[in-house]
Wavefront OBJ file of the C-alpha trace (Angstrom):
o trace
v -153.621 -81.394 -147.285
v -151.467 -84.510 -147.148
v -148.841 -82.522 -145.276
v -151.304 -81.662 -142.473
v -152.561 -85.211 -142.277
v -148.994 -86.448 -141.833
v -148.356 -83.609 -139.383
v -151.427 -84.567 -137.301
v -150.524 -88.276 -137.407
v -147.014 -87.470 -136.171
v -148.474 -85.521 -133.241
v -150.861 -88.393 -132.395
v -147.986 -90.885 -132.359
v -145.975 -88.595 -130.113
v -148.910 -88.262 -127.698
v -148.987 -92.011 -127.100
v -145.504 -91.866 -125.570
v -145.862 -88.436 -123.977
v -145.397 -88.024 -120.189
v -145.340 -85.017 -117.931
v -141.512 -85.123 -118.000
v -141.015 -84.587 -121.771
v -144.081 -82.360 -122.319
v -142.060 -79.140 -122.441
v -139.643 -80.533 -125.026
v -142.425 -81.790 -127.316
v -144.314 -78.508 -126.985
v -141.238 -76.518 -128.093
v -140.852 -78.697 -131.195
v -144.501 -78.158 -132.180
v -144.139 -74.387 -131.612
v -141.073 -74.314 -133.861
v -142.937 -76.141 -136.658
v -145.826 -73.640 -136.451
v -143.490 -70.644 -136.648
v -141.868 -71.933 -139.897
v -145.188 -71.745 -141.817
v -145.474 -68.532 -143.940
v -148.996 -68.997 -145.279
v -151.526 -67.452 -142.785
v -154.121 -70.123 -143.557
v -151.605 -72.877 -143.064
v -150.383 -71.220 -139.891
v -153.948 -71.026 -138.551
v -154.581 -74.708 -139.294
v -151.292 -75.634 -137.669
v -152.193 -73.539 -134.625
v -155.501 -75.371 -134.343
v -153.705 -78.712 -134.478
v -151.307 -77.459 -131.820
v -154.254 -76.398 -129.624
v -155.838 -79.836 -130.060
v -152.554 -81.487 -129.116
v -152.206 -79.306 -126.023
v -155.765 -80.170 -124.916
v -155.056 -83.888 -125.360
v -151.820 -83.579 -123.417
v -153.626 -81.742 -120.610
v -156.293 -84.448 -120.426
v -153.649 -87.172 -120.222
v -151.751 -85.373 -117.462
v -154.963 -84.827 -115.467
v -155.848 -88.510 -115.846
v -152.422 -89.548 -114.562
v -152.746 -87.150 -111.621
v -156.166 -88.587 -110.728
v -154.754 -92.137 -110.913
v -151.903 -91.205 -108.575
v -154.300 -89.552 -106.106
v -156.621 -92.573 -106.219
v -153.692 -94.919 -105.576
v -152.510 -92.765 -102.678
v -155.979 -92.770 -101.093
v -156.233 -96.565 -101.516
v -152.831 -97.121 -99.879
v -153.815 -94.837 -96.995
v -157.030 -96.808 -96.441
v -155.086 -100.079 -96.460
v -152.621 -98.732 -93.882
v -155.518 -97.546 -91.719
v -157.249 -100.928 -91.970
v -154.001 -102.680 -91.048
v -153.665 -100.490 -87.948
v -157.285 -101.136 -87.001
v -156.608 -104.878 -87.051
v -153.992 -104.400 -84.319
v -156.692 -103.643 -81.767
v -158.247 -106.091 -79.311
v -161.991 -106.739 -79.135
v -162.442 -104.180 -76.361
v -160.589 -101.444 -78.269
v -157.189 -101.764 -76.577
v -154.181 -101.279 -78.833
v -152.096 -104.429 -79.316
v -148.344 -103.971 -79.553
v -146.588 -105.648 -82.471
v -144.269 -107.726 -80.299
v -144.152 -111.297 -79.024
v -142.485 -112.436 -75.797
v -141.171 -116.004 -76.016
v -140.606 -118.406 -73.113
v -138.249 -120.932 -74.656
v -138.479 -124.690 -74.102
v -135.672 -124.833 -71.513
v -136.878 -121.840 -69.489
v -138.850 -122.066 -66.219
v -140.594 -118.956 -64.961
v -142.161 -118.463 -61.538
v -144.384 -115.406 -61.271
v -147.081 -113.570 -63.194
v -146.565 -112.457 -66.790
v -148.241 -109.485 -68.457
v -147.746 -108.052 -71.944
v -149.370 -105.471 -74.250
v -148.402 -107.728 -77.157
v -148.453 -111.518 -77.574
v -146.813 -114.337 -75.607
v -145.544 -117.750 -76.748
v -144.897 -120.305 -74.008
v -142.769 -123.305 -74.935
v -141.237 -123.745 -71.494
v -142.808 -123.786 -68.032
v -144.639 -120.955 -66.291
v -146.004 -121.029 -62.752
v -148.196 -117.975 -62.379
v -150.978 -116.066 -64.064
v -150.492 -114.915 -67.664
v -152.245 -111.944 -69.317
v -151.667 -110.318 -72.695
v -153.574 -108.111 -75.126
v -152.589 -110.138 -78.173
v -152.458 -113.882 -78.749
v -151.344 -116.388 -76.137
v -149.840 -119.590 -77.534
v -149.038 -122.397 -75.103
v -147.053 -125.434 -76.180
v -145.429 -126.058 -72.809
v -146.649 -126.120 -69.202
v -148.761 -123.421 -67.565
v -149.864 -123.545 -63.920
v -152.081 -120.510 -63.484
v -154.956 -118.590 -64.970
v -154.596 -117.101 -68.444
v -156.236 -114.141 -70.170
v -155.716 -112.924 -73.745
v -157.434 -111.736 -76.899
v -156.942 -115.198 -78.448
v -155.594 -118.390 -76.897
v -154.145 -121.404 -78.702
v -152.990 -124.474 -76.774
v -151.092 -127.141 -78.717
v -149.657 -130.209 -76.943
v -149.832 -128.176 -73.740
v -150.435 -128.913 -70.068
v -152.552 -126.208 -68.436
v -153.832 -126.118 -64.885
v -155.962 -123.003 -64.516
v -158.883 -121.099 -65.962
v -158.734 -119.763 -69.541
v -160.419 -116.478 -70.445
v -160.287 -115.193 -74.040
v -161.977 -112.116 -75.489
v -161.966 -113.889 -78.841
v -161.443 -117.531 -79.767
v -159.918 -120.475 -77.922
v -158.367 -123.409 -79.785
v -157.351 -126.549 -77.927
v -155.211 -128.773 -80.117
v -154.586 -132.520 -79.906
v -152.345 -133.670 -77.090
v -153.411 -130.771 -74.871
v -154.694 -131.409 -71.341
v -156.517 -128.582 -69.563
v -157.820 -128.653 -66.006
v -159.857 -125.488 -65.652
v -162.825 -123.581 -66.996
v -162.838 -122.005 -70.470
v -164.567 -118.707 -71.299
v -164.522 -117.285 -74.838
v -166.607 -116.082 -77.795
v -165.851 -119.200 -79.871
v -163.968 -122.438 -79.281
v -162.566 -125.469 -81.055
v -161.766 -128.412 -78.770
v -159.581 -131.246 -80.042
v -157.790 -132.082 -76.772
v -158.851 -132.999 -73.226
v -160.649 -130.495 -70.995
v -161.772 -131.042 -67.405
v -163.917 -128.048 -66.584
v -166.899 -126.058 -67.785
v -166.878 -124.409 -71.214
v -168.800 -121.110 -71.448
v -168.796 -119.689 -74.980
v -171.014 -116.894 -76.309
v -170.714 -118.181 -79.878
v -170.154 -121.543 -81.579
v -168.298 -124.536 -80.123
v -166.784 -127.334 -82.182
v -165.931 -130.540 -80.312
v -163.644 -132.547 -82.573
v -163.463 -136.343 -82.809
v -160.324 -136.470 -80.618
v -161.810 -134.325 -77.845
v -162.537 -135.415 -74.276
v -164.651 -133.027 -72.235
v -165.547 -133.583 -68.596
v -167.825 -130.688 -67.732
v -170.785 -128.688 -68.955
v -170.855 -126.815 -72.262
v -172.777 -123.545 -72.635
v -172.806 -122.024 -76.107
v -174.830 -120.445 -78.891
v -174.379 -123.552 -81.021
v -172.387 -126.782 -80.727
v -170.988 -129.235 -83.241
v -169.946 -132.612 -81.875
v -167.969 -134.740 -84.294
v -168.201 -138.529 -84.255
v -165.764 -140.010 -81.734
v -165.793 -137.164 -79.223
v -166.331 -137.987 -75.537
v -168.436 -135.651 -73.385
v -169.256 -136.238 -69.724
v -171.554 -133.352 -68.918
v -174.487 -131.320 -70.136
v -174.692 -129.318 -73.369
v -176.843 -126.193 -73.337
v -177.356 -123.744 -76.187
v -178.488 -121.080 -73.753
v -177.058 -118.265 -75.922
v -179.011 -119.208 -79.055
v -181.640 -116.919 -80.553
v -184.403 -119.494 -80.122
v -186.838 -118.876 -77.270
v -187.647 -122.409 -76.078
v -190.168 -121.170 -73.515
v -192.216 -119.530 -76.266
v -192.214 -122.753 -78.297
v -193.333 -125.065 -75.509
v -195.375 -122.317 -73.782
l 1 2 3 4 5 6 7 8 9 10 11 12 13 14 15 16 17 18 19 20 21 22 23 24 25 26 27 28 29 30 31 32 33 34 35 36 37 38 39 40 41 42 43 44 45 46 47 48 49 50 51 52 53 54 55 56 57 58 59 60 61 62 63 64 65 66 67 68 69 70 71 72 73 74 75 76 77 78 79 80 81 82 83 84 85 86 87 88 89 90 91 92 93 94 95 96 97 98 99 100 101 102 103 104 105 106 107 108 109 110 111 112 113 114 115 116 117 118 119 120 121 122 123 124 125 126 127 128 129 130 131 132 133 134 135 136 137 138 139 140 141 142 143 144 145 146 147 148 149 150 151 152 153 154 155 156 157 158 159 160 161 162 163 164 165 166 167 168 169 170 171 172 173 174 175 176 177 178 179 180 181 182 183 184 185 186 187 188 189 190 191 192 193 194 195 196 197 198 199 200 201 202 203 204 205 206 207 208 209 210 211 212 213 214 215 216 217 218 219 220 221 222 223 224 225 226 227 228 229 230 231 232 233 234 235 236 237 238 239 240 241
């Protein structure tokens, strides 16, 4: 029986390194070993070992196939999620492209893009894009985008974002701001109407009224106007009846 134990151990070792590519070769070698046995009882035992080996091989191949299918499904879901992220808040598809107005360029006229726009130069006119609008230069006109970020910018016109608005330090805005959330660290002269939260940083200067769901005013901020959390979930009339 020691022969069969060694024979079975050899098959087990081979199974550890077995893949779907060398299965046919290994199977032929096992078949050849079975055919060389003259004793019917030995041949039957060898055939049973061969059957056990084939079942183990089949299980391993099925497991590998399931792993490949699972990986393929996961990758497909990730690609779908990535495509879904390239859609604006109102369901419009956002193109994966960014138009750049360089620092030395002056543009007179309206700009419109299905992607994003970066303004480092000067634009006199209204600007609209489905993606993100980044302004680090001068903009004289109204702006509309999915997200708007102004950093060290000079803007004279109303700002309307379907998502968030971020006003960085060194930015001066003369115009109203409408968004779903906002972070103000620069100077704004105009009303701020935000459906969600507003953060007024310590470097901010706001001359105008703030309407929001919630507001956070950091120490050092200057506000000349009224703050109203008119979009909050609290019914003040019911409280003070």
